[in-house]
C-alpha positions in Angstrom: -11.0 8.8 19.7 -7.6 7.8 20.9 -4.9 6.4 18.6 -7.4 5.2 16.0 -5.5 3.6 13.1 -6.8 4.0 9.5 -9.0 1.0 8.5 -11.0 0.2 5.4 -13.1 -2.9 4.7 -14.3 -4.3 1.4 -16.5 -7.3 0.5 -15.9 -9.0 -2.8 -17.5 -11.8 -4.7 -14.3 -13.7 -5.2 -12.4 -16.3 -3.2 -9.7 -15.5 -0.7 -6.9 -16.7 -3.0 -7.9 -14.2 -5.7 -8.0 -11.4 -3.1 -4.7 -12.4 -1.6 -2.9 -12.5 -5.0 -4.4 -9.2 -6.0 -3.3 -7.4 -2.8 0.3 -8.6 -3.4 0.3 -7.0 -6.8 0.7 -3.4 -5.7 1.5 -2.2 -9.3 -2.0 -3.2 -10.4 -3.9 -1.3 -7.7 -1.6 1.3 -6.0 1.0 2.5 -8.5 2.8 1.5 -11.6 5.7 3.6 -10.2 7.1 0.7 -8.0 10.6 -0.7 -8.1 11.1 -4.2 -6.5 9.1 -7.2 -5.5 5.8 -6.5 -3.8 4.7 -10.0 -3.1 7.8 -11.8 -1.9 8.3 -12.3 1.8 11.4 -10.4 3.1 11.7 -8.2 0.0 11.4 -4.4 0.0 9.9 -2.3 -2.7 10.1 1.4 -3.5 7.0 3.5 -4.2 6.9 7.1 -5.3 4.3 9.6 -6.5 6.4 12.3 -8.2 8.4 13.9 -5.4 5.3 14.2 -3.2 5.5 10.8 -1.6 8.4 8.3 -1.6 8.6 5.2 0.6 10.2 1.8 1.0 7.9 -1.1 2.1 8.9 -4.6 3.1 6.6 -7.7 3.2 7.3 -9.1 6.7 4.5 -11.6 7.3 2.5 -13.8 4.9 -0.2 -16.3 5.8 -1.5 -17.6 2.5 -5.0 -16.4 1.7 -5.4 -15.0 5.2 -3.0 -12.2 6.0 -0.3 -9.9 4.6 1.8 -7.5 6.7 4.0 -4.9 5.2 6.4 -2.6 7.2 7.2 0.9 6.0 10.9 1.1 6.5 11.5 4.5 5.0 9.3 7.4 4.0 9.3 11.0 2.9 6.4 13.4 2.2 6.9 16.8 0.6 3.7 18.3 2.0 4.0 17.9 5.8 6.5 19.2 8.5 7.5 15.7 9.7 8.4 14.2 6.3 9.0 10.8 8.0 5.5 10.2 9.4 4.9 6.7 8.0 8.3 5.2 9.1 7.7 2.0 11.2 4.0 1.9 10.4 2.4 -1.3 9.1 0.0 -2.1 6.3 -2.0 -5.1 7.3 -4.4 -6.9 5.1 -6.7 -9.5 6.8 -8.7 -11.8 4.5 -11.6 -14.0 5.4 -14.2 -15.9 3.4 -17.8 -15.3 4.4 -20.1 -17.6 2.4 -19.5 -17.0 -1.3 -17.8 -13.6 -0.6 -14.5 -12.5 0.8 -13.9 -9.8 3.3 -10.7 -7.8 3.2 -9.8 -5.6 6.1 -7.0 -3.1 5.5 -5.5 -1.4 8.5 -2.6 1.1 8.4 -1.3 0.6 11.9 0.3 3.9 13.0 -1.6 6.1 10.6 -3.7 8.0 13.1 -5.5 11.4 13.1 -2.6 12.9 15.0 -0.5 12.7 11.8 -0.4 15.8 9.7 -0.9 13.7 6.6 -3.9 11.9 8.0 -6.6 13.6 6.0 -4.8 13.3 2.7 -3.7 9.7 3.4 -7.2 8.8 4.6 -8.7 10.0 1.3 -6.0 8.3 -0.8 -6.2 4.9 1.0 -10.0 5.0 0.8 -9.8 5.5 -3.0 -7.1 2.8 -3.5 -8.8 0.2 -1.3 -12.5 0.9 -2.0 -12.0 1.6 -5.6 -8.8 0.3 -7.2 -8.1 -2.8 -5.1 -11.7 -3.8 -5.0 -11.9 -3.4 -8.8 -8.7 -5.4 -9.3 -10.1 -8.3 -7.1 -13.5 -8.3 -8.7 -12.7 -7.6 -12.4 -8.9 -8.1 -12.8 -8.4 -4.4 -13.4 -7.4 -1.8 -10.8 -6.8 1.9 -11.2 -3.2 2.5 -10.0 -1.3 5.7 -10.4 0.1 5.6 -14.0 3.8 5.4 -14.7 5.2 9.0 -15.1 8.7 8.4 -16.0 11.9 8.1 -14.1 13.1 9.8 -11.0 15.9 12.4 -11.2 19.4 11.2 -10.6 19.6 12.8 -7.1 16.6 10.9 -5.9 17.9 7.6 -7.4 21.1 8.0 -5.4 19.4 9.2 -2.2 17.0 6.2 -2.1 19.7 3.6 -3.3 17.7 2.6 -6.3 19.0 0.9 -9.5 20.0 3.5 -12.1 17.9 2.8 -15.2 
């Protein structure tokens, strides 16, 4: 098993456009704790889960109803030695219609078993893709992390976020 990227596949009984639009709405399936645009080409958004995981993600490629590619431009984990493990990895969503169903293949390119966070990240992505994203596409309702409140002032400054 050499350099195996994390991958998860779902099949949904919806069209490709519904899946494409749902994927771009990260607040509805990943986390309500997102600042910025998640579905606009060239835009960067900021995600955080408490102070455990913070990252900046940029939409770098968009092929309507077929493919979305996001680049992790900055990252910090509180629970591993190399806190920057995700930097320069890519989140790739490939969408294809198969009969009256749509297949979504999610690959986190660069997230491999060599990463210290792999086991935790593997479990988290599986839950988000197989559960929350699939639910959002099929029913219109995902299960994102709930909004917990603002970041402390130090983190707002460090990550260059708007002060709210």
